[in-house]
C-alpha positions as CSV (number, residue, x, y, z in Angstrom):
1,X,-1.7,24.3,-5.9
2,X,-1.8,21.0,-3.8
3,X,-2.7,17.7,-6.2
4,X,-6.4,16.4,-5.3
5,X,-7.1,12.7,-4.1
6,X,-8.5,11.7,-7.2
7,X,-5.2,12.5,-9.3
8,X,-3.2,11.1,-6.7
9,X,-5.5,7.6,-6.8
10,X,-5.1,7.5,-10.9
11,X,-1.2,8.5,-10.5
12,X,-0.9,5.3,-8.2
13,X,-3.1,3.0,-10.3
14,X,-0.7,4.0,-13.5
15,X,2.7,3.4,-11.2
16,X,1.1,0.0,-9.9
17,X,0.7,-1.0,-13.6
18,X,4.2,0.1,-14.4
19,X,5.8,-1.8,-11.5
20,X,3.9,-5.0,-12.6
21,X,5.2,-4.7,-15.9
22,X,8.6,-4.7,-14.2
23,X,7.4,-8.0,-11.9
24,X,6.8,-9.7,-15.2
25,X,10.1,-9.3,-16.4
26,X,11.5,-10.4,-13.1
27,X,9.0,-13.4,-13.4
28,X,10.5,-14.7,-16.6
29,X,13.9,-14.1,-15.1
30,X,12.6,-16.4,-12.5
31,X,11.8,-19.0,-14.7
32,X,14.9,-19.5,-16.4
33,X,16.5,-19.1,-12.9
34,X,14.5,-22.1,-11.6
35,X,15.5,-24.1,-14.6
36,X,19.1,-23.6,-13.8
37,X,18.8,-24.4,-10.5
38,X,16.9,-27.9,-11.6
39,X,19.9,-28.2,-14.2
40,X,22.8,-28.0,-11.5
41,X,20.7,-30.4,-9.6
42,X,20.2,-28.1,-6.3
43,X,18.7,-29.7,-3.2
44,X,14.6,-28.9,-3.5
45,X,14.5,-27.6,-0.2
46,X,17.4,-25.3,-0.9
47,X,15.9,-24.2,-4.1
48,X,12.6,-23.2,-2.2
49,X,14.4,-20.8,0.0
50,X,16.5,-19.6,-2.7
51,X,13.6,-18.7,-4.4
52,X,11.4,-17.8,-1.5
53,X,13.9,-15.3,-0.5
54,X,14.3,-13.9,-3.6
55,X,10.9,-13.5,-4.3
56,X,10.3,-11.5,-1.0
57,X,13.2,-9.3,-1.6
58,X,11.6,-8.5,-5.4
59,X,8.7,-7.8,-3.9
60,X,9.7,-5.4,-1.5
61,X,12.7,-4.0,-3.6
62,X,11.2,-2.8,-6.8
63,X,8.2,-0.6,-5.8
64,X,10.7,1.0,-3.2
65,X,13.2,1.5,-5.7
66,X,10.7,2.8,-8.2
67,X,9.2,5.4,-5.7
68,X,12.0,6.5,-4.2
69,X,14.1,6.8,-7.7
70,X,11.3,8.7,-9.4
71,X,10.2,10.9,-6.8
72,X,13.8,12.3,-5.6
73,X,14.6,12.6,-9.1
74,X,14.9,16.0,-11.4
75,X,11.5,15.0,-12.6
76,X,10.2,14.8,-9.2
77,X,7.4,12.4,-10.3
78,X,6.8,8.8,-10.7
79,X,5.5,8.0,-14.5
80,X,1.9,8.0,-13.1
81,X,2.2,11.7,-11.6
82,X,4.2,12.4,-14.6
83,X,1.0,11.5,-16.9
84,X,-1.3,13.5,-14.8
85,X,1.2,16.3,-14.3
86,X,1.7,16.3,-10.5
87,X,5.1,16.1,-8.6
88,X,6.4,15.6,-5.2
89,X,8.3,18.2,-3.2
90,X,9.4,19.7,0.1
91,X,8.4,22.8,2.0
92,X,10.3,24.8,-0.4
93,X,9.0,23.3,-3.7
94,X,12.2,21.6,-4.3
95,X,13.1,18.1,-5.2
96,X,13.4,15.7,-2.4
97,X,16.2,13.6,-1.4
98,X,16.4,10.0,-2.0
99,X,16.3,9.5,1.7
100,X,13.0,11.5,2.2
101,X,11.5,9.4,-0.8
102,X,12.4,6.3,0.9
103,X,10.9,7.7,4.4
104,X,7.7,8.7,2.4
105,X,7.7,5.2,0.7
106,X,7.6,3.1,4.0
107,X,5.6,5.3,5.7
108,X,2.9,4.3,3.3
109,X,2.7,1.1,5.1
110,X,1.5,3.1,8.3
111,X,-1.3,4.2,6.5
112,X,-2.4,0.4,5.0
113,X,-2.0,-0.8,8.7
114,X,-4.6,1.3,10.1
115,X,-7.0,0.9,7.1
116,X,-6.2,3.1,4.5
117,X,-6.8,5.6,7.1
118,X,-3.6,7.8,6.2
119,X,-4.6,7.6,2.3
120,X,-7.9,8.9,2.5
121,X,-6.5,12.0,5.0
122,X,-5.5,13.4,1.5
123,X,-8.9,14.3,0.6
124,X,-10.0,16.0,3.9
125,X,-6.4,17.8,5.4
126,X,-5.7,21.6,4.1
127,X,-2.7,21.0,1.8
128,X,-4.2,17.6,0.8
129,X,-1.3,15.4,2.6
130,X,-1.8,11.9,3.4
131,X,-0.1,10.6,6.4
132,X,2.9,9.6,4.6
133,X,3.4,13.2,3.2
134,X,2.9,14.5,6.6
135,X,5.7,11.8,8.1
136,X,8.1,12.5,5.7
137,X,7.0,16.6,5.2
138,X,6.4,16.5,1.5
139,X,3.7,17.7,-0.9
140,X,2.2,16.6,-3.8
141,X,1.5,19.6,-6.3
142,X,0.3,20.1,-9.6
143,X,3.6,20.7,-11.5
144,X,2.7,23.9,-13.2
145,X,2.1,25.8,-9.8
146,X,4.9,27.4,-8.1
């Protein structure tokens, strides 16, 4: 059975909390790195460039790795999806590859660009697929259903 919009949204909320906790850890490391750069006398403009670029990389890479790693793992689910008993599978109910999970993750930004319509689609499509599911040919299903 396909997972409904509410379960998917709650899983997303849990996942964003998990990612936020990881961001806090990186923020603490960031503070130490900033102090270290100050102590060794790095030019403020260069420091700003280093920290700015590092921040963008962290902001983009952490969620991508989180979703792609967990959804392509043997568990087939992020922490939020596990908590709600839902998994991500391919058309044959098998786990998805890291590449497919990566396509699924980055195609979520298409849904954002079009005012979340791609996410809302999950509430109206026959197989409860959001736009990123359709693009990556994946399905979010209840774990115990084969």
